[in-house]
C-alpha positions in Angstrom: 9.0 28.2 -32.7 10.5 26.7 -29.6 13.1 28.4 -27.5 15.3 26.7 -24.9 18.0 28.1 -22.6 16.5 31.6 -22.2 16.8 33.6 -19.1 14.2 36.3 -19.0 14.1 38.8 -16.2 10.4 38.3 -15.7 10.4 34.6 -16.6 10.9 31.4 -14.6 14.3 30.9 -13.0 14.2 27.1 -12.9 16.2 25.1 -15.5 14.1 23.1 -18.0 11.6 25.7 -19.0 11.2 26.5 -22.7 9.1 29.1 -24.5 6.8 28.6 -27.5 5.7 31.3 -29.9 4.1 31.8 -33.3 6.5 32.3 -36.3 3.7 33.6 -38.5 2.3 32.1 -41.6 4.4 30.8 -44.5 3.9 29.2 -47.9 6.6 26.8 -48.9 7.4 24.4 -51.7 10.5 22.7 -53.0 12.1 19.6 -54.3 14.6 17.0 -53.1 16.7 14.2 -54.4 18.2 11.3 -52.5 21.0 8.8 -53.0 21.0 5.7 -50.9 22.3 2.2 -50.7 20.1 -0.9 -51.2 17.8 -1.7 -48.2 19.2 -5.2 -48.1 22.8 -4.1 -47.6 24.5 -4.7 -44.2 25.7 -1.2 -44.1 23.3 1.5 -45.4 23.8 5.1 -46.1 22.0 8.0 -47.7 22.5 11.6 -48.7 19.6 13.8 -49.4 19.6 17.4 -50.7 16.6 19.6 -50.8 15.8 23.2 -51.7 12.7 24.9 -50.2 11.4 28.3 -51.3 9.4 30.0 -48.7 7.3 33.2 -48.6 6.4 34.6 -45.3 3.0 36.3 -45.1 2.3 36.8 -41.4 4.3 38.4 -38.6 5.8 36.4 -35.7 5.1 37.1 -32.1 7.5 40.0 -31.3 8.0 41.0 -27.7 11.0 39.5 -26.1 11.7 37.4 -29.2 13.2 40.2 -31.2 15.8 40.9 -28.5 16.6 37.2 -27.8 16.5 35.5 -31.1 16.1 38.1 -33.9 16.7 35.4 -36.6 13.5 33.7 -35.6 11.5 36.5 -37.0 11.1 35.8 -40.7 9.9 38.1 -43.4 9.7 38.1 -47.2 11.1 35.3 -49.3 13.9 32.8 -48.5 15.6 29.8 -50.0 16.5 26.9 -47.6 19.2 24.5 -48.6 19.3 21.2 -46.6 21.8 18.4 -46.8 20.9 15.3 -44.6 23.1 12.3 -44.4 22.5 9.0 -42.6 24.4 5.9 -41.9 23.3 2.6 -40.4 25.0 -0.7 -39.8 23.7 -4.0 -38.7 26.6 -6.0 -37.1 25.1 -9.5 -36.9 28.2 -11.0 -35.2 27.6 -8.9 -32.1 23.9 -8.3 -32.5 24.5 -4.5 -32.7 22.7 -1.9 -34.7 24.1 1.7 -35.1 22.4 4.6 -36.7 23.8 8.1 -37.3 22.1 11.1 -38.9 23.5 14.6 -39.5 21.4 17.4 -40.9 23.0 20.6 -42.3 20.6 23.5 -43.2 21.0 27.1 -44.2 17.9 28.2 -42.3 18.6 27.4 -38.6 18.0 30.0 -36.0 21.4 30.2 -34.4 21.7 30.6 -30.7 23.6 33.9 -30.8 21.3 36.8 -30.0 23.5 39.2 -32.0 22.7 37.4 -35.3 19.7 38.9 -37.0 19.5 36.3 -39.8 19.2 32.6 -40.0 22.2 30.7 -41.1 24.1 27.5 -41.7 24.0 25.1 -38.7 23.7 21.4 -38.1 21.9 18.9 -35.9 22.7 15.2 -35.2 21.3 11.9 -33.9 23.2 8.8 -32.8 21.6 5.6 -31.7 23.0 2.2 -30.7 21.0 -0.9 -30.1 22.7 -3.9 -28.5 20.8 -7.2 -28.2 21.2 -9.0 -24.8 21.0 -12.8 -24.5 17.6 -13.1 -22.8 15.2 -15.6 -24.3 11.8 -15.6 -22.6 8.7 -16.7 -24.4 9.9 -15.7 -27.8 10.9 -12.2 -26.9 14.0 -10.2 -28.0 15.6 -7.8 -25.6 17.8 -4.9 -26.5 19.6 -2.1 -24.7 19.2 1.2 -26.4 21.4 4.3 -26.0 20.9 7.5 -28.0 22.3 11.0 -28.1 20.7 13.8 -30.1 20.2 17.5 -30.5 17.8 17.0 -33.3 14.5 18.2 -31.8 12.0 16.5 -34.1 12.2 12.9 -35.5 13.1 13.3 -39.2 10.8 10.4 -40.1 7.7 12.2 -38.7 5.7 14.3 -41.1 6.2 18.0 -40.2 6.8 21.4 -41.7 10.4 22.2 -42.7 10.3 25.0 -40.1 9.4 22.7 -37.2 13.1 21.9 -36.8 14.6 25.1 -38.1 12.8 27.4 -35.6 14.0 25.6 -32.5 16.5 27.8 -30.7 19.2 26.1 -28.6 17.8 22.6 -28.6 19.0 20.6 -25.7 21.3 17.6 -26.2 19.4 14.6 -25.0 20.8 11.3 -23.8 18.3 8.5 -24.0 18.7 5.0 -22.6 16.4 2.1 -22.1 15.5 -1.5 -22.5 13.5 -2.5 -25.6 11.5 -5.7 -25.5 10.1 -7.0 -28.8 7.2 -9.6 -28.5 
């Protein structure tokens, strides 16, 4: 698990530190179904629902964690319901691409220390790519701006809990210049 925004009396005082701990061992399986538009469409969207059944076998690192984020300590069996929707548009007239993803899950560790169980919460990602009119040796140049509080990239292979056990993920604003050769 990964914990952001914590102020411990015996911990670092500087902003930007985060803490990592073990959540224990878990066995999980489940199923999912997804509805999406054709890949060739100018505007694409998808909605995916999944149900994961998990059984926790090991104990998490206790210590300060029980007082700070008690919902991060998982025991027994739990069912996780996840609804993820995405939308992307390719606006050829302005050479703009937009991508939005929102994930709603019943197993997020919420950032309130008084809540001793996981619960329904959501995370998002917004990304805009704008082509700029630079033509140099067959390259394509784009300006990228993104905003997200989703900690992990949903396309990367990972455990279902890699995102759910992130407490108080920071909102990140990303900007840059993308050059395609």
